[in-house]
C-alpha positions in Angstrom: -7.3 19.6 24.7 -3.6 18.0 24.3 -4.8 14.9 24.1 -6.9 16.0 21.7 -4.3 17.6 19.5 -2.4 14.9 19.9 -4.6 12.5 18.0 -5.5 14.5 14.9 -1.8 15.3 14.5 -1.2 11.4 14.7 -4.7 11.0 12.2 -3.3 13.5 10.2 0.4 12.0 9.7 -1.3 8.5 9.4 -3.3 9.3 6.7 -0.9 11.8 4.8 1.6 9.0 4.7 -1.0 6.0 3.7 -2.2 8.2 0.7 1.7 8.1 0.0 2.0 4.7 0.4 -1.1 4.0 -1.7 0.3 6.2 -4.2 3.7 4.5 -4.3 2.3 0.9 -4.5 -0.3 1.9 -7.2 2.6 3.4 -9.4 5.5 1.1 -8.4 3.7 -2.7 -8.1 0.2 -2.3 -9.2 0.4 -0.7 -12.9 4.1 -2.8 -14.0 1.7 -6.2 -13.2 -1.4 -4.9 -14.9 0.2 -3.5 -17.8 2.7 -6.6 -18.3 0.0 -9.4 -18.3 0.6 -12.0 -21.2 -3.9 -12.8 -21.0 -5.0 -9.2 -21.5 -4.3 -6.8 -24.9 -3.5 -3.2 -23.9 -6.8 -2.1 -23.6 -8.1 -4.2 -21.0 -5.2 -3.4 -19.3 -6.1 0.1 -19.5 -10.0 -0.4 -18.2 -8.2 -2.6 -15.0 -6.2 0.3 -14.3 -8.6 2.9 -14.9 -11.3 1.6 -12.4 -8.0 1.0 -9.4 -7.4 4.7 -10.0 -11.2 5.5 -10.3 -11.7 3.9 -7.2 -8.6 5.3 -5.7 -10.3 8.9 -6.6 -12.7 8.2 -3.5 -9.5 8.3 -1.2 -8.3 11.0 -2.9 -11.5 13.1 -2.3 -11.2 12.2 2.3 -7.6 13.1 1.6 -8.5 16.5 0.4 -11.2 17.1 2.8 -8.5 16.4 5.9 -6.0 18.5 4.6 -8.4 21.2 3.8 -9.6 21.0 7.6 -6.3 20.0 9.4 -4.4 23.0 7.5 -7.1 25.5 7.9 -7.5 24.7 11.7 -3.3 24.9 12.0 -3.8 28.2 10.2 -6.6 29.6 12.7 -4.1 29.0 15.3 -1.5 30.7 13.6 0.8 27.5 13.4 1.4 28.9 9.9 4.4 27.4 7.6 5.3 28.8 4.3 6.4 24.8 3.2 3.4 23.3 4.9 1.1 25.8 3.1 2.3 25.6 -0.5 2.8 21.6 -0.1 -0.7 21.3 1.0 -1.8 23.8 -1.7 -0.1 21.5 -3.9 -1.5 18.4 -2.9 -4.8 19.8 -3.1 -4.4 21.4 -6.7 -3.4 17.9 -8.0 -5.7 15.8 -6.1 -8.2 18.0 -7.5 -6.7 17.7 -11.4 -6.5 13.9 -11.1 -10.1 13.5 -9.8 -11.9 16.1 -11.7 -10.2 16.3 -15.1 -7.8 13.5 -15.6 -9.7 10.3 -14.3 -12.7 11.1 -15.8 -11.8 11.7 -19.2 -9.1 8.7 -19.3 -12.8 6.7 -18.1 -14.8 8.9 -21.1 -11.9 8.3 -23.7 -12.3 4.4 -22.9 -15.7 4.4 -23.1 -15.8 5.6 -26.4 -13.2 2.2 -27.2 -9.9 1.3 -28.6 -9.5 3.8 -31.1 -9.8 6.8 -28.9 -7.6 5.3 -26.5 -4.9 4.8 -29.4 -5.1 9.0 -29.8 -3.0 11.1 -29.4 -4.9 13.3 -27.1 -5.5 10.3 -24.8 -1.8 9.9 -24.9 -1.5 13.9 -23.7 -4.0 13.4 -20.9 -2.3 9.7 -19.6 1.5 11.3 -19.8 -0.4 14.5 -17.7 -2.3 12.1 -15.5 1.0 10.4 -14.4 3.0 13.6 -13.6 0.4 15.0 -11.8 0.5 11.8 -9.9 4.5 12.5 -9.1 3.6 15.8 -8.2 1.3 14.8 -5.7 3.8 12.0 -4.6 6.2 14.3 -4.0 3.9 17.3 -2.6 2.4 14.8 0.2 6.1 13.7 1.3 6.9 17.2 1.7 3.8 17.9 3.7 4.4 15.0 6.1 7.8 15.6 6.5 7.2 19.3 7.6 4.2 18.6 9.5 5.9 16.1 11.2 8.7 18.4 12.2 6.6 21.0 13.0 4.8 18.5 15.5 8.2 17.1 17.0 9.9 20.5 17.4 7.2 23.1 18.7 8.0 26.6 18.9 8.2 27.6 22.6 
């Protein structure tokens, strides 16, 4: 049983870390490169970036399930921690917002054409999605750090 718990803990931490890493790579490296090309116009750059984020939502759904399953199991085992619970709830909420509200709305507005993406409504939803993505990164960082601490410093 101890080996199974070790594998579950390790796999969960790897999922958290890789998701946080992917978010950082998308925000720090991919977006600036895509949005600063000299060969594409801003609308086409946005279409490319939206496709990248759309594909990333599949990974985020996997992460959503992993967080729910792992944290529910830990809660059931009475390994409850307010910080981990708060960070996991925030992660779940921001993933759901990104996957079910922001990304679909951005893709819908892009399908309407350049005029829709030049609107104030598009700008507002885009800014909100960026804020959501940053909150998700912070929540995952806190969740990773707290779970790592709890795993490496078990209560007697």
